[in-house]
C-alpha angles and dihedrals in degrees: 000000000000125000094266091052090044095054091042089057093048093045092050087078122080119239094251107018116205123336114284133205098177142009097266094109094052091043091052091051093049091047090053091056095045104268096268090173089070090067098048135081119230147198102199119205129194133166143110100257132012098033095117096047093045091049092051094049092051094042093048093050091050090047092050088050089060101259122138097238126195117207124197116184137171133253112010116241109200103008140352095263096057090078093062113056143151110208103317096336125097119218107282122240096249094051092045092051095043094049093043089054090049090052094045091055089057099045116083101175142031098245095114129088125241088244091056092049090048091050091051091051091049095049092049091050093047090051095045090050091049098236116197092214138355123217102209127195121201120232106218124350118335115242094064097024110121092233086068090079089085120108118254105307128225085250141353118217125196116192130191113327124207140142114307135127087019093165089064104028107032142270099269134060089240093055091049091047090055089060093047091048088058089087091067108106137191116269092017134093136242137209121198121201115248094233094077128105122254091254090061092046090054093048092050091046092052092047092050092049092047095052096035102250127148119242112220112213123225126229113230118268115221121203111234115247095241094057112185140163093297094046106227115208141181120241123176089347095307123114112224132182115200117222087223119079126236137072090253091067091079089066094046090048092046090053093046094047090051089049091052092048090051091050088050089056088054094055105276109132098223109157127212087245092056091049094048092047091049092054094045098045107031117109130176124204118241095008101111084311111189113208110192117218145094095328110011113233128208116204117192131171095192106140107170129068094260093050092045090050090056089054091046091057089057091048090051090051091052092046093054087056094055100263119144115223121220111182135198108195137180131162140183122244095241090072133073089262099160096064092039092053091047091052096049097039090054089061097042127092087207132000127208114199121210139179138173095082093104135020091245098042115143109248113267090230091057092051091047090051091053093046094047091075089066107027144359108291140183135164137223143121122327093244094051095042093048091052092047092049092049092047091053091046091052092049096046107037089258146137128243115222127198110191153137104078140034088225090057092045090050093051091049095047092047090052096054 
């Protein structure tokens, strides 16, 4: 199987497959390929926002400590292979093709989802490469997410929970949290990010008690007095400055540090130095990604109200320091795009609306109409709008912002 045949096989599956009510389909698939997940160790991460950053902090610390660390993320940002990695290396073309052929030989129908097929490929690669540990990110939810076929992990991590995928997970934060808490397993342990409401804390506590899992407490995180774009903070008496921008990163880092310390208690030799270096060097593409230059550009794939609010806090910070904000924005129609556009346009000196980056993208004209109540707005192609936004930012001591969808962020980053 060559790479074209490989990707044709993978793309022959729909994103979601048929409707599911349990994990039997994913379990059947994994059984067909030999249940590689049963011979791996996991840190399992669920949540609405912050999963990717928290995963990268933990994975980087384990890697710096000398462990061969598998990383499975969703969705990919630049290309399909960037969601399946060991340390800093994406799955290579030969391995991808060989394993895809192995999977294809054992699949006799099209009932699976593309996510499930991708997970099977990843698990087989992690096993074949003898990973010491795999940091595993759920796709959607937790209870019925196909990654939940793994045995009890070393640790479950639940990051910030907010409204997203409501058609699948429920209309309230508590309903969504119940799905995320489904990754908590008997005989394991769980960490919950500090930036969750009391109702979510109580739900996670009750779930952990019911299944017999240990809840790992967090030490308080203290914002550093000097603040700043990269939000330095003090944790356990140590001042740390994340390499990723945004005030929310202190919570992701707090969660990741606690996870690493817990893994240390279970025999993983992760030094303080490795943890500190991970927090202060880890960066994730399209997660409030700050690209320094003339002008600076912020690329963010946040696509739900909570994620957009995190970006808005950074834009407010920049505005109070005299920076003009020129935004290129596009969203898909499955999201609460009206409120998100209102939030970002209210902080933008000009907004350029785009579409065409996804089949279900909201029309650029619609986004421009919504934005025009709060700022000057126009619409066009991504290439043209990005150049116009950057030109204005250069001329006016400003910042260009590309935001609203991971698909949009991916298209922009791939075009650079």
